[in-house]
Chimera marker file (.cmm) of the C-alpha trace (Angstrom):
<marker_set name="trace">
<marker id="1" x="-25.004" y="45.231" z="-71.430" r="1" g="1" b="0" radius="0.5"/>
<marker id="2" x="-24.938" y="43.504" z="-74.890" r="1" g="1" b="0" radius="0.5"/>
<marker id="3" x="-27.190" y="41.258" z="-76.286" r="1" g="1" b="0" radius="0.5"/>
<marker id="4" x="-26.104" y="37.567" z="-75.822" r="1" g="1" b="0" radius="0.5"/>
<marker id="5" x="-27.110" y="35.236" z="-78.854" r="1" g="1" b="0" radius="0.5"/>
<marker id="6" x="-26.966" y="31.511" z="-77.675" r="1" g="1" b="0" radius="0.5"/>
<marker id="7" x="-27.661" y="29.271" z="-80.727" r="1" g="1" b="0" radius="0.5"/>
<marker id="8" x="-24.503" y="27.544" z="-80.929" r="1" g="1" b="0" radius="0.5"/>
<marker id="9" x="-24.322" y="26.751" z="-77.464" r="1" g="1" b="0" radius="0.5"/>
<marker id="10" x="-28.009" y="25.511" z="-77.352" r="1" g="1" b="0" radius="0.5"/>
<marker id="11" x="-27.571" y="23.186" z="-80.347" r="1" g="1" b="0" radius="0.5"/>
<marker id="12" x="-24.452" y="21.873" z="-78.757" r="1" g="1" b="0" radius="0.5"/>
<marker id="13" x="-26.085" y="21.253" z="-75.418" r="1" g="1" b="0" radius="0.5"/>
<marker id="14" x="-29.168" y="19.806" z="-77.287" r="1" g="1" b="0" radius="0.5"/>
<marker id="15" x="-26.882" y="17.222" z="-79.043" r="1" g="1" b="0" radius="0.5"/>
<marker id="16" x="-25.117" y="16.437" z="-76.142" r="1" g="1" b="0" radius="0.5"/>
<marker id="17" x="-28.392" y="15.369" z="-74.231" r="1" g="1" b="0" radius="0.5"/>
<marker id="18" x="-29.898" y="13.583" z="-77.497" r="1" g="1" b="0" radius="0.5"/>
<marker id="19" x="-26.400" y="11.776" z="-77.809" r="1" g="1" b="0" radius="0.5"/>
<marker id="20" x="-26.679" y="10.364" z="-74.016" r="1" g="1" b="0" radius="0.5"/>
<marker id="21" x="-30.212" y="9.288" z="-74.787" r="1" g="1" b="0" radius="0.5"/>
<marker id="22" x="-29.792" y="7.600" z="-78.343" r="1" g="1" b="0" radius="0.5"/>
<marker id="23" x="-31.219" y="4.041" z="-78.422" r="1" g="1" b="0" radius="0.5"/>
<marker id="24" x="-33.905" y="4.672" z="-75.806" r="1" g="1" b="0" radius="0.5"/>
<marker id="25" x="-37.610" y="4.388" z="-76.994" r="1" g="1" b="0" radius="0.5"/>
<marker id="26" x="-40.225" y="6.684" z="-78.008" r="1" g="1" b="0" radius="0.5"/>
<marker id="27" x="-39.853" y="10.554" z="-77.198" r="1" g="1" b="0" radius="0.5"/>
<marker id="28" x="-37.048" y="10.059" z="-74.910" r="1" g="1" b="0" radius="0.5"/>
<marker id="29" x="-34.664" y="9.872" z="-77.849" r="1" g="1" b="0" radius="0.5"/>
<marker id="30" x="-35.757" y="12.751" z="-79.916" r="1" g="1" b="0" radius="0.5"/>
<marker id="31" x="-37.629" y="15.109" z="-77.806" r="1" g="1" b="0" radius="0.5"/>
<marker id="32" x="-35.425" y="17.584" z="-75.701" r="1" g="1" b="0" radius="0.5"/>
<marker id="33" x="-37.856" y="17.793" z="-72.543" r="1" g="1" b="0" radius="0.5"/>
<marker id="34" x="-38.454" y="14.232" z="-72.381" r="1" g="1" b="0" radius="0.5"/>
<marker id="35" x="-34.718" y="13.427" z="-72.946" r="1" g="1" b="0" radius="0.5"/>
<marker id="36" x="-33.476" y="15.938" z="-70.164" r="1" g="1" b="0" radius="0.5"/>
<marker id="37" x="-35.569" y="13.715" z="-67.730" r="1" g="1" b="0" radius="0.5"/>
<marker id="38" x="-34.438" y="10.522" z="-69.180" r="1" g="1" b="0" radius="0.5"/>
<marker id="39" x="-30.911" y="10.945" z="-69.255" r="1" g="1" b="0" radius="0.5"/>
<marker id="40" x="-31.037" y="12.706" z="-65.715" r="1" g="1" b="0" radius="0.5"/>
<marker id="41" x="-32.863" y="9.336" z="-64.299" r="1" g="1" b="0" radius="0.5"/>
<marker id="42" x="-30.468" y="7.314" z="-66.227" r="1" g="1" b="0" radius="0.5"/>
<marker id="43" x="-27.566" y="8.697" z="-64.912" r="1" g="1" b="0" radius="0.5"/>
<marker id="44" x="-28.709" y="8.147" z="-61.028" r="1" g="1" b="0" radius="0.5"/>
<marker id="45" x="-29.520" y="4.952" z="-61.727" r="1" g="1" b="0" radius="0.5"/>
<marker id="46" x="-26.034" y="4.224" z="-63.354" r="1" g="1" b="0" radius="0.5"/>
<marker id="47" x="-24.651" y="5.409" z="-60.089" r="1" g="1" b="0" radius="0.5"/>
<marker id="48" x="-26.661" y="3.485" z="-58.033" r="1" g="1" b="0" radius="0.5"/>
<marker id="49" x="-26.009" y="0.495" z="-59.865" r="1" g="1" b="0" radius="0.5"/>
<marker id="50" x="-22.096" y="0.747" z="-60.141" r="1" g="1" b="0" radius="0.5"/>
<marker id="51" x="-22.504" y="0.774" z="-56.123" r="1" g="1" b="0" radius="0.5"/>
<marker id="52" x="-24.973" y="-2.189" z="-56.236" r="1" g="1" b="0" radius="0.5"/>
<marker id="53" x="-22.500" y="-4.283" z="-58.244" r="1" g="1" b="0" radius="0.5"/>
<marker id="54" x="-19.534" y="-3.879" z="-55.869" r="1" g="1" b="0" radius="0.5"/>
<marker id="55" x="-21.930" y="-4.834" z="-52.952" r="1" g="1" b="0" radius="0.5"/>
<marker id="56" x="-23.164" y="-7.947" z="-54.784" r="1" g="1" b="0" radius="0.5"/>
<marker id="57" x="-19.369" y="-8.877" z="-55.955" r="1" g="1" b="0" radius="0.5"/>
<marker id="58" x="-18.192" y="-8.599" z="-52.195" r="1" g="1" b="0" radius="0.5"/>
<marker id="59" x="-20.948" y="-10.757" z="-51.246" r="1" g="1" b="0" radius="0.5"/>
<marker id="60" x="-20.357" y="-13.583" z="-53.731" r="1" g="1" b="0" radius="0.5"/>
<marker id="61" x="-16.391" y="-13.387" z="-52.543" r="1" g="1" b="0" radius="0.5"/>
<marker id="62" x="-17.583" y="-14.052" z="-49.463" r="1" g="1" b="0" radius="0.5"/>
<marker id="63" x="-19.810" y="-16.926" z="-50.537" r="1" g="1" b="0" radius="0.5"/>
<marker id="64" x="-16.803" y="-18.452" z="-52.418" r="1" g="1" b="0" radius="0.5"/>
<marker id="65" x="-14.352" y="-18.351" z="-49.640" r="1" g="1" b="0" radius="0.5"/>
<marker id="66" x="-16.968" y="-19.797" z="-47.090" r="1" g="1" b="0" radius="0.5"/>
<marker id="67" x="-17.975" y="-22.901" z="-49.829" r="1" g="1" b="0" radius="0.5"/>
<marker id="68" x="-14.096" y="-23.693" z="-50.074" r="1" g="1" b="0" radius="0.5"/>
<marker id="69" x="-13.662" y="-23.315" z="-46.381" r="1" g="1" b="0" radius="0.5"/>
<marker id="70" x="-16.378" y="-25.625" z="-45.734" r="1" g="1" b="0" radius="0.5"/>
<marker id="71" x="-14.760" y="-28.296" z="-47.836" r="1" g="1" b="0" radius="0.5"/>
<marker id="72" x="-11.622" y="-28.243" z="-45.710" r="1" g="1" b="0" radius="0.5"/>
<marker id="73" x="-13.558" y="-28.347" z="-42.579" r="1" g="1" b="0" radius="0.5"/>
<marker id="74" x="-13.736" y="-24.899" z="-41.108" r="1" g="1" b="0" radius="0.5"/>
<marker id="75" x="-15.755" y="-21.686" z="-41.298" r="1" g="1" b="0" radius="0.5"/>
<marker id="76" x="-15.390" y="-18.418" z="-43.014" r="1" g="1" b="0" radius="0.5"/>
<marker id="77" x="-15.125" y="-16.260" z="-39.602" r="1" g="1" b="0" radius="0.5"/>
<marker id="78" x="-12.560" y="-19.174" z="-38.242" r="1" g="1" b="0" radius="0.5"/>
<marker id="79" x="-10.393" y="-18.970" z="-41.357" r="1" g="1" b="0" radius="0.5"/>
<marker id="80" x="-10.303" y="-15.316" z="-41.405" r="1" g="1" b="0" radius="0.5"/>
<marker id="81" x="-9.655" y="-14.718" z="-37.924" r="1" g="1" b="0" radius="0.5"/>
<marker id="82" x="-6.796" y="-17.670" z="-38.472" r="1" g="1" b="0" radius="0.5"/>
<marker id="83" x="-5.160" y="-15.722" z="-41.446" r="1" g="1" b="0" radius="0.5"/>
<marker id="84" x="-5.332" y="-12.591" z="-39.517" r="1" g="1" b="0" radius="0.5"/>
<marker id="85" x="-3.402" y="-14.314" z="-36.522" r="1" g="1" b="0" radius="0.5"/>
<marker id="86" x="-0.698" y="-15.743" z="-38.665" r="1" g="1" b="0" radius="0.5"/>
<marker id="87" x="-0.370" y="-12.218" z="-40.246" r="1" g="1" b="0" radius="0.5"/>
<marker id="88" x="-1.159" y="-13.539" z="-43.938" r="1" g="1" b="0" radius="0.5"/>
<marker id="89" x="-2.594" y="-10.213" z="-45.514" r="1" g="1" b="0" radius="0.5"/>
<marker id="90" x="-4.620" y="-11.327" z="-48.404" r="1" g="1" b="0" radius="0.5"/>
<marker id="91" x="-7.880" y="-9.481" z="-49.053" r="1" g="1" b="0" radius="0.5"/>
<marker id="92" x="-11.353" y="-11.291" z="-49.914" r="1" g="1" b="0" radius="0.5"/>
<marker id="93" x="-10.808" y="-10.619" z="-53.526" r="1" g="1" b="0" radius="0.5"/>
<marker id="94" x="-7.715" y="-12.558" z="-54.031" r="1" g="1" b="0" radius="0.5"/>
<marker id="95" x="-8.709" y="-15.261" z="-51.681" r="1" g="1" b="0" radius="0.5"/>
<marker id="96" x="-11.791" y="-15.782" z="-53.450" r="1" g="1" b="0" radius="0.5"/>
<marker id="97" x="-9.932" y="-16.114" z="-56.523" r="1" g="1" b="0" radius="0.5"/>
<marker id="98" x="-7.337" y="-18.585" z="-55.129" r="1" g="1" b="0" radius="0.5"/>
<marker id="99" x="-10.280" y="-20.531" z="-53.945" r="1" g="1" b="0" radius="0.5"/>
<marker id="100" x="-11.990" y="-20.890" z="-57.064" r="1" g="1" b="0" radius="0.5"/>
<marker id="101" x="-9.354" y="-21.202" z="-59.518" r="1" g="1" b="0" radius="0.5"/>
<marker id="102" x="-6.306" y="-22.739" z="-57.369" r="1" g="1" b="0" radius="0.5"/>
<marker id="103" x="-8.110" y="-25.086" z="-54.594" r="1" g="1" b="0" radius="0.5"/>
<marker id="104" x="-4.949" y="-26.794" z="-53.976" r="1" g="1" b="0" radius="0.5"/>
<marker id="105" x="-3.222" y="-23.523" z="-52.863" r="1" g="1" b="0" radius="0.5"/>
<marker id="106" x="-6.286" y="-22.682" z="-51.098" r="1" g="1" b="0" radius="0.5"/>
<marker id="107" x="-5.839" y="-25.847" z="-49.124" r="1" g="1" b="0" radius="0.5"/>
<marker id="108" x="-2.317" y="-25.053" z="-48.210" r="1" g="1" b="0" radius="0.5"/>
<marker id="109" x="-3.447" y="-21.636" z="-46.745" r="1" g="1" b="0" radius="0.5"/>
<marker id="110" x="-6.122" y="-23.178" z="-44.698" r="1" g="1" b="0" radius="0.5"/>
<marker id="111" x="-3.947" y="-25.771" z="-43.403" r="1" g="1" b="0" radius="0.5"/>
<marker id="112" x="-0.223" y="-24.128" z="-42.750" r="1" g="1" b="0" radius="0.5"/>
<link id1="1" id2="2" r="1" g="1" b="0" radius="0.2"/>
<link id1="2" id2="3" r="1" g="1" b="0" radius="0.2"/>
<link id1="3" id2="4" r="1" g="1" b="0" radius="0.2"/>
<link id1="4" id2="5" r="1" g="1" b="0" radius="0.2"/>
<link id1="5" id2="6" r="1" g="1" b="0" radius="0.2"/>
<link id1="6" id2="7" r="1" g="1" b="0" radius="0.2"/>
<link id1="7" id2="8" r="1" g="1" b="0" radius="0.2"/>
<link id1="8" id2="9" r="1" g="1" b="0" radius="0.2"/>
<link id1="9" id2="10" r="1" g="1" b="0" radius="0.2"/>
<link id1="10" id2="11" r="1" g="1" b="0" radius="0.2"/>
<link id1="11" id2="12" r="1" g="1" b="0" radius="0.2"/>
<link id1="12" id2="13" r="1" g="1" b="0" radius="0.2"/>
<link id1="13" id2="14" r="1" g="1" b="0" radius="0.2"/>
<link id1="14" id2="15" r="1" g="1" b="0" radius="0.2"/>
<link id1="15" id2="16" r="1" g="1" b="0" radius="0.2"/>
<link id1="16" id2="17" r="1" g="1" b="0" radius="0.2"/>
<link id1="17" id2="18" r="1" g="1" b="0" radius="0.2"/>
<link id1="18" id2="19" r="1" g="1" b="0" radius="0.2"/>
<link id1="19" id2="20" r="1" g="1" b="0" radius="0.2"/>
<link id1="20" id2="21" r="1" g="1" b="0" radius="0.2"/>
<link id1="21" id2="22" r="1" g="1" b="0" radius="0.2"/>
<link id1="22" id2="23" r="1" g="1" b="0" radius="0.2"/>
<link id1="23" id2="24" r="1" g="1" b="0" radius="0.2"/>
<link id1="24" id2="25" r="1" g="1" b="0" radius="0.2"/>
<link id1="25" id2="26" r="1" g="1" b="0" radius="0.2"/>
<link id1="26" id2="27" r="1" g="1" b="0" radius="0.2"/>
<link id1="27" id2="28" r="1" g="1" b="0" radius="0.2"/>
<link id1="28" id2="29" r="1" g="1" b="0" radius="0.2"/>
<link id1="29" id2="30" r="1" g="1" b="0" radius="0.2"/>
<link id1="30" id2="31" r="1" g="1" b="0" radius="0.2"/>
<link id1="31" id2="32" r="1" g="1" b="0" radius="0.2"/>
<link id1="32" id2="33" r="1" g="1" b="0" radius="0.2"/>
<link id1="33" id2="34" r="1" g="1" b="0" radius="0.2"/>
<link id1="34" id2="35" r="1" g="1" b="0" radius="0.2"/>
<link id1="35" id2="36" r="1" g="1" b="0" radius="0.2"/>
<link id1="36" id2="37" r="1" g="1" b="0" radius="0.2"/>
<link id1="37" id2="38" r="1" g="1" b="0" radius="0.2"/>
<link id1="38" id2="39" r="1" g="1" b="0" radius="0.2"/>
<link id1="39" id2="40" r="1" g="1" b="0" radius="0.2"/>
<link id1="40" id2="41" r="1" g="1" b="0" radius="0.2"/>
<link id1="41" id2="42" r="1" g="1" b="0" radius="0.2"/>
<link id1="42" id2="43" r="1" g="1" b="0" radius="0.2"/>
<link id1="43" id2="44" r="1" g="1" b="0" radius="0.2"/>
<link id1="44" id2="45" r="1" g="1" b="0" radius="0.2"/>
<link id1="45" id2="46" r="1" g="1" b="0" radius="0.2"/>
<link id1="46" id2="47" r="1" g="1" b="0" radius="0.2"/>
<link id1="47" id2="48" r="1" g="1" b="0" radius="0.2"/>
<link id1="48" id2="49" r="1" g="1" b="0" radius="0.2"/>
<link id1="49" id2="50" r="1" g="1" b="0" radius="0.2"/>
<link id1="50" id2="51" r="1" g="1" b="0" radius="0.2"/>
<link id1="51" id2="52" r="1" g="1" b="0" radius="0.2"/>
<link id1="52" id2="53" r="1" g="1" b="0" radius="0.2"/>
<link id1="53" id2="54" r="1" g="1" b="0" radius="0.2"/>
<link id1="54" id2="55" r="1" g="1" b="0" radius="0.2"/>
<link id1="55" id2="56" r="1" g="1" b="0" radius="0.2"/>
<link id1="56" id2="57" r="1" g="1" b="0" radius="0.2"/>
<link id1="57" id2="58" r="1" g="1" b="0" radius="0.2"/>
<link id1="58" id2="59" r="1" g="1" b="0" radius="0.2"/>
<link id1="59" id2="60" r="1" g="1" b="0" radius="0.2"/>
<link id1="60" id2="61" r="1" g="1" b="0" radius="0.2"/>
<link id1="61" id2="62" r="1" g="1" b="0" radius="0.2"/>
<link id1="62" id2="63" r="1" g="1" b="0" radius="0.2"/>
<link id1="63" id2="64" r="1" g="1" b="0" radius="0.2"/>
<link id1="64" id2="65" r="1" g="1" b="0" radius="0.2"/>
<link id1="65" id2="66" r="1" g="1" b="0" radius="0.2"/>
<link id1="66" id2="67" r="1" g="1" b="0" radius="0.2"/>
<link id1="67" id2="68" r="1" g="1" b="0" radius="0.2"/>
<link id1="68" id2="69" r="1" g="1" b="0" radius="0.2"/>
<link id1="69" id2="70" r="1" g="1" b="0" radius="0.2"/>
<link id1="70" id2="71" r="1" g="1" b="0" radius="0.2"/>
<link id1="71" id2="72" r="1" g="1" b="0" radius="0.2"/>
<link id1="72" id2="73" r="1" g="1" b="0" radius="0.2"/>
<link id1="73" id2="74" r="1" g="1" b="0" radius="0.2"/>
<link id1="74" id2="75" r="1" g="1" b="0" radius="0.2"/>
<link id1="75" id2="76" r="1" g="1" b="0" radius="0.2"/>
<link id1="76" id2="77" r="1" g="1" b="0" radius="0.2"/>
<link id1="77" id2="78" r="1" g="1" b="0" radius="0.2"/>
<link id1="78" id2="79" r="1" g="1" b="0" radius="0.2"/>
<link id1="79" id2="80" r="1" g="1" b="0" radius="0.2"/>
<link id1="80" id2="81" r="1" g="1" b="0" radius="0.2"/>
<link id1="81" id2="82" r="1" g="1" b="0" radius="0.2"/>
<link id1="82" id2="83" r="1" g="1" b="0" radius="0.2"/>
<link id1="83" id2="84" r="1" g="1" b="0" radius="0.2"/>
<link id1="84" id2="85" r="1" g="1" b="0" radius="0.2"/>
<link id1="85" id2="86" r="1" g="1" b="0" radius="0.2"/>
<link id1="86" id2="87" r="1" g="1" b="0" radius="0.2"/>
<link id1="87" id2="88" r="1" g="1" b="0" radius="0.2"/>
<link id1="88" id2="89" r="1" g="1" b="0" radius="0.2"/>
<link id1="89" id2="90" r="1" g="1" b="0" radius="0.2"/>
<link id1="90" id2="91" r="1" g="1" b="0" radius="0.2"/>
<link id1="91" id2="92" r="1" g="1" b="0" radius="0.2"/>
<link id1="92" id2="93" r="1" g="1" b="0" radius="0.2"/>
<link id1="93" id2="94" r="1" g="1" b="0" radius="0.2"/>
<link id1="94" id2="95" r="1" g="1" b="0" radius="0.2"/>
<link id1="95" id2="96" r="1" g="1" b="0" radius="0.2"/>
<link id1="96" id2="97" r="1" g="1" b="0" radius="0.2"/>
<link id1="97" id2="98" r="1" g="1" b="0" radius="0.2"/>
<link id1="98" id2="99" r="1" g="1" b="0" radius="0.2"/>
<link id1="99" id2="100" r="1" g="1" b="0" radius="0.2"/>
<link id1="100" id2="101" r="1" g="1" b="0" radius="0.2"/>
<link id1="101" id2="102" r="1" g="1" b="0" radius="0.2"/>
<link id1="102" id2="103" r="1" g="1" b="0" radius="0.2"/>
<link id1="103" id2="104" r="1" g="1" b="0" radius="0.2"/>
<link id1="104" id2="105" r="1" g="1" b="0" radius="0.2"/>
<link id1="105" id2="106" r="1" g="1" b="0" radius="0.2"/>
<link id1="106" id2="107" r="1" g="1" b="0" radius="0.2"/>
<link id1="107" id2="108" r="1" g="1" b="0" radius="0.2"/>
<link id1="108" id2="109" r="1" g="1" b="0" radius="0.2"/>
<link id1="109" id2="110" r="1" g="1" b="0" radius="0.2"/>
<link id1="110" id2="111" r="1" g="1" b="0" radius="0.2"/>
<link id1="111" id2="112" r="1" g="1" b="0" radius="0.2"/>
</marker_set>
């Protein structure tokens, strides 16, 4: 088998790892062994945080709808059940935006 020289690919891989850790403190931004672990952990934390952000926003939507529903004299669960019976197919994201920005439209949805 012929000899394989990896200089170019090795440099390219190292540059990519160091580019991902740019802005980190101490050796994590400049030393390749520290940068590898820092980059891997940062990627894992970023993935988890994206999922957590969605979870937090879903809870916030529910709280917004519940607060607006309570102002109109009903609860979240009764409102959602009533909307489902009347076949109003608005998801929680749209309902929370309507409740926050257009309370008069939300009032019509609840009363209708």
